[in-house]
TILUM-798777 format. One record per residue: x, y, z of N, C-alpha, C in turn; residue in three letters. Coordinates in pm, whole numbers, plus 50000, padded with zeros to 5 digits. Example, Ala and Ser with C-alpha at 12.3 -4.5 7.8 and 13.67 -1.06 7.14 Angstrom:
<sites>
SITE  n_xx  n_yy  n_zz ca_xx ca_yy ca_zz  c_xx  c_yy  c_zz rest
SITE 51319 49431 50780 51230 49550 50780 51320 49670 50780  ALA
SITE 51285 49775 50708 51367 49894 50714 51290 50003 50787  SER
</sites>
This chain:
<sites>
SITE  n_xx  n_yy  n_zz ca_xx ca_yy ca_zz  c_xx  c_yy  c_zz rest
SITE 49249 45711 46880 49143 45809 46882 49115 45853 47025  MET
SITE 49109 45755 47115 49078 45785 47254 49183 45879 47315  ARG
SITE 49312 45855 47284 49418 45940 47338 49412 46080 47276  SER
SITE 49368 46091 47152 49353 46222 47088 49245 46303 47157  SER
SITE 49134 46239 47190 49026 46309 47261 49070 46353 47400  LEU
SITE 49146 46268 47467 49197 46302 47599 49293 46421 47590  LEU
SITE 49377 46423 47490 49471 46533 47470 49396 46663 47442  ALA
SITE 49294 46657 47358 49214 46777 47328 49140 46827 47451  LEU
SITE 49086 46737 47530 49016 46776 47652 49113 46842 47751  ALA
SITE 49234 46788 47762 49334 46846 47850 49373 46985 47804  THR
SITE 49394 47003 47673 49427 47135 47619 49314 47234 47644  LEU
SITE 49192 47190 47626 49077 47279 47648 49067 47321 47793  ALA
SITE 49098 47229 47883 49088 47259 48025 49201 47351 48073  LEU
SITE 49323 47324 48032 49439 47397 48083 49490 47504 47988  PHE
SITE 49445 47507 47866 49498 47599 47768 49425 47732 47762  GLY
SITE 49326 47750 47843 49250 47875 47841 49334 47988 47899  CYS
SITE 49310 48109 47851 49381 48226 47901 49322 48274 48033  GLY
SITE 49363 48394 48073 49315 48454 48197 49165 48477 48191  ASP
SITE 49102 48469 48304 48960 48500 48317 48948 48652 48327  ASP
SITE 48906 48717 48221 48903 48863 48218 48796 48922 48311  SER
SITE 48710 48838 48367 48609 48889 48459 48661 48896 48602  THR
SITE 48777 48837 48630 48833 48840 48765 48894 48977 48792  SER
SITE 48875 49030 48914 48937 49159 48944 49088 49143 48953  PRO
SITE 49164 49252 48924 49309 49243 48936 49349 49224 49082  PRO
SITE 49463 49160 49102 49512 49140 49237 49552 49275 49297  LEU
SITE 49520 49297 49423 49554 49421 49491 49703 49423 49523  ALA
SITE 49761 49541 49516 49901 49553 49553 49912 49569 49703  THR
SITE 50016 49512 49759 50039 49519 49903 50081 49660 49942  ALA
SITE 50047 49703 50062 50092 49834 50109 50244 49843 50116  PRO
SITE 50296 49963 50095 50438 49991 50110 50473 50017 50256  ASP
SITE 50377 50078 50328 50395 50114 50468 50275 50060 50546  VAL
SITE 50302 49996 50659 50196 49943 50743 50184 50024 50871  PHE
SITE 50061 50049 50914 50035 50099 51049 50022 49974 51133  ILE
SITE 50116 49955 51225 50127 49828 51297 50032 49820 51415  VAL
SITE 50010 49701 51463 49925 49678 51580 49981 49752 51701  SER
SITE 49896 49819 51774 49938 49897 51892 50002 50029 51855  GLY
SITE 49979 50076 51733 50047 50194 51680 50034 50320 51764  ALA
SITE 49921 50341 51826 49898 50467 51896 49998 50490 52009  SER
SITE 50059 50385 52062 50158 50401 52169 50301 50379 52125  GLY
SITE 50325 50369 51993 50459 50333 51944 50540 50449 51888  LEU
SITE 50481 50567 51878 50555 50684 51828 50612 50659 51690  GLY
SITE 50745 50675 51679 50814 50661 51550 50814 50517 51499  ALA
SITE 50776 50422 51580 50770 50282 51537 50630 50240 51493  ASN
SITE 50538 50334 51484 50400 50302 51449 50382 50270 51301  ALA
SITE 50467 50330 51217 50461 50304 51073 50581 50216 51038  TYR
SITE 50557 50109 50962 50664 50020 50925 50668 50004 50773  ASN
SITE 50773 50052 50705 50889 50117 50762 50857 50260 50803  PRO
SITE 50934 50310 50898 50915 50446 50947 50964 50548 50845  ASN
SITE 51073 50518 50780 51129 50604 50675 51135 50524 50546  ASN
SITE 51068 50574 50445 51066 50508 50315 51129 50604 50214  LEU
SITE 51229 50555 50140 51297 50636 50040 51287 50567 49906  THR
SITE 51258 50646 49802 51253 50592 49666 51279 50703 49567  PHE
SITE 51294 50665 49442 51321 50759 49334 51197 50774 49247  SER
SITE 51169 50897 49204 51056 50919 49113 51076 50844 48981  LEU
SITE 51200 50811 48948 51228 50739 48824 51177 50595 48830  ALA
SITE 51161 50541 48952 51119 50401 48965 50984 50383 49033  THR
SITE 50937 50484 49103 50813 50469 49180 50752 50607 49200  LYS
SITE 50621 50615 49202 50555 50742 49228 50455 50733 49343  GLN
SITE 50388 50621 49355 50280 50609 49454 50325 50528 49575  SER
SITE 50274 50568 49691 50296 50495 49815 50160 50458 49869  VAL
SITE 50151 50335 49919 50025 50285 49976 50049 50250 50122  LYS
SITE 49967 50305 50210 49969 50274 50352 49854 50178 50382  TRP
SITE 49876 50084 50471 49772 49991 50514 49760 49993 50665  GLY
SITE 49639 49998 50715 49615 50003 50859 49593 49862 50913  ASN
SITE 49692 49812 50989 49683 49679 51050 49657 49687 51199  ASN
SITE 49612 49801 51246 49583 49821 51387 49431 49814 51404  ASP
SITE 49385 49794 51523 49241 49786 51548 49175 49923 51561  GLY
SITE 49252 50030 51549 49200 50166 51566 49204 50242 51434  LEU
SITE 49131 50351 51428 49134 50441 51314 49256 50531 51326  THR
SITE 49323 50555 51212 49441 50642 51207 49434 50728 51082  HIS
SITE 49527 50824 51074 49542 50904 50952 49688 50900 50908  THR
SITE 49709 50941 50785 49842 50963 50729 49837 51105 50675  VAL
SITE 49894 51200 50750 49879 51341 50718 50015 51407 50710  THR
SITE 50049 51460 50593 50178 51526 50574 50183 51654 50657  ALA
SITE 50294 51671 50725 50319 51797 50796 50354 51897 50687  ILE
SITE 50273 51998 50669 50289 52092 50559 50179 52080 50455  GLY
SITE 50096 51976 50466 49975 51968 50385 49984 51903 50249  GLY
SITE 50094 51836 50214 50105 51775 50080 50002 51664 50058  ALA
SITE 49967 51590 50164 49865 51485 50152 49796 51465 50285  PHE
SITE 49674 51412 50278 49595 51386 50398 49498 51273 50367  ASN
SITE 49515 51164 50436 49433 51046 50409 49291 51056 50460  SER
SITE 49267 51145 50557 49142 51135 50630 49149 51011 50717  GLY
SITE 49040 50972 50776 49041 50854 50864 49056 50726 50783  ASN
SITE 49149 50640 50830 49168 50507 50771 49127 50405 50876  ILE
SITE 49019 50335 50852 48971 50233 50946 49064 50112 50944  ALA
SITE 49052 50029 51046 49127 49905 51053 49105 49825 50925  ASP
SITE 49213 49780 50862 49204 49705 50738 49199 49792 50614  GLY
SITE 49187 49923 50632 49178 50014 50518 49315 50054 50465  GLY
SITE 49315 50117 50348 49438 50164 50286 49421 50307 50236  THR
SITE 49535 50369 50211 49539 50503 50152 49660 50508 50059  TYR
SITE 49643 50565 49941 49753 50580 49846 49768 50726 49808  SER
SITE 49893 50765 49785 49924 50899 49738 50030 50890 49631  PHE
SITE 50013 50970 49525 50110 50975 49416 50195 51100 49431  THR
SITE 50325 51080 49440 50420 51189 49454 50465 51235 49316  PHE
SITE 50474 51366 49297 50518 51421 49169 50642 51507 49182  THR
SITE 50683 51535 49306 50797 51623 49332 50890 51557 49433  THR
SITE 51020 51565 49404 51119 51513 49498 51118 51597 49625  ALA
SITE 51156 51535 49736 51164 51606 49863 51140 51513 49979  GLY
SITE 51150 51569 50099 51121 51494 50221 50981 51531 50267  ALA
SITE 50902 51430 50300 50763 51448 50340 50740 51384 50477  TYR
SITE 50765 51458 50584 50732 51405 50717 50580 51400 50732  PRO
SITE 50532 51300 50803 50388 51287 50822 50359 51232 50961  TYR
SITE 50233 51240 51000 50189 51192 51131 50044 51149 51124  GLN
SITE 50001 51085 51231 49859 51056 51250 49801 51174 51328  CYS
SITE 49699 51240 51274 49643 51355 51345 49565 51314 51469  THR
SITE 49522 51189 51475 49450 51139 51593 49549 51105 51704  ILE
SITE 49666 51054 51666 49773 51015 51759 49901 51083 51712  HIS
SITE 49923 51211 51744 50031 51290 51686 50173 51241 51714  PRO
SITE 50190 51149 51810 50325 51096 51830 50362 50991 51725  THR
SITE 50266 50943 51649 50291 50852 51539 50347 50933 51422  MET
SITE 50475 50911 51388 50538 50990 51284 50617 50902 51189  VAL
SITE 50633 50949 51068 50714 50882 50966 50758 50983 50863  GLY
SITE 50843 50939 50770 50891 51027 50665 50900 50950 50532  THR
SITE 50853 51013 50428 50873 50963 50293 50976 51055 50228  ILE
SITE 51083 50997 50175 51184 51076 50103 51180 51035 49958  THR
SITE 51157 51134 49872 51146 51110 49729 51266 51174 49661  VAL
SITE 51347 51091 49598 51461 51140 49522 51422 51158 49377  ASN
SITE 51491 51247 49304 51456 51268 49161 51470 51143 49077  PRO
</sites>
């Protein structure tokens, strides 16, 4: 009897499902704004060039790991993050294949490119 109660207690403790009140885990950024980015030019975004297919991915997330505010602004206007504070993120969903060069409008030498294949 004692072992049956212990088994039931163990099942009750470890057999519970997910806690539905917990927030979902955040996804990691695809592109990081690296420390010291304002003086790194094309090396400010890591990776500097990101290529993917619309068949497998649509959204890109940038994360700011620098101590300064930056932007992620497409040259040509396809997307504009506005100011991203240190520790902040910005996501954009792509719907059309193409090359999307971008820069930080605060530090215009910071440049990168997203290439979206069909």
